C-alpha positions, -999 to +999 in steps of 0.1 A: -080-289+196-063-318+182-023-314+195-013-340+168+012-327+143-002-312+110+010-335+078+030-319+055+015-298+028+030-310-007+001-304-027-034-287-029-050-322-023-035-321+008-059-291+017-085-300+045-107-276+029-096-292-009-110-324+006-139-312+023-149-296-013-144-329-032-164-347-004-197-318-005-192-323-046-199-361-043-228-353-024-239-331-049-239-355-076-254-381-056-280-361-042-292-345-077-294-385-090-314-396-061-342-371-061-366-352-079-339-329-092-327-358-115-354-350-137-351-312-138-321-315-164-314-274-163-314-275-124-293-307-121-264-296-146-264-263-129-259-279-099-233-299-108-213-275-129-210-252-096-190-283-080-169-291-109-134-301-091-121-314-124-122-278-136-107-263-106-080-293-104-069-284-139-066-249-134-045-254-104-021-277-119-019-253-147-009-223-126+013-243-103+034-260-135+038-222-147 
């Protein structure tokens, strides 16, 4: 394990899991654009909706603002 002092978490974007989710979503968007999935609009849209980070970000910000 890394013995470095962890960075203070000030918002959800600081969470490692959030950063990995954003990277995963980026990969899904690239995959759906670069493969045969590109021509299967139903599957492409379903995959992209499943990793819609913006939707989750808006929900989290709304909860934090309350």
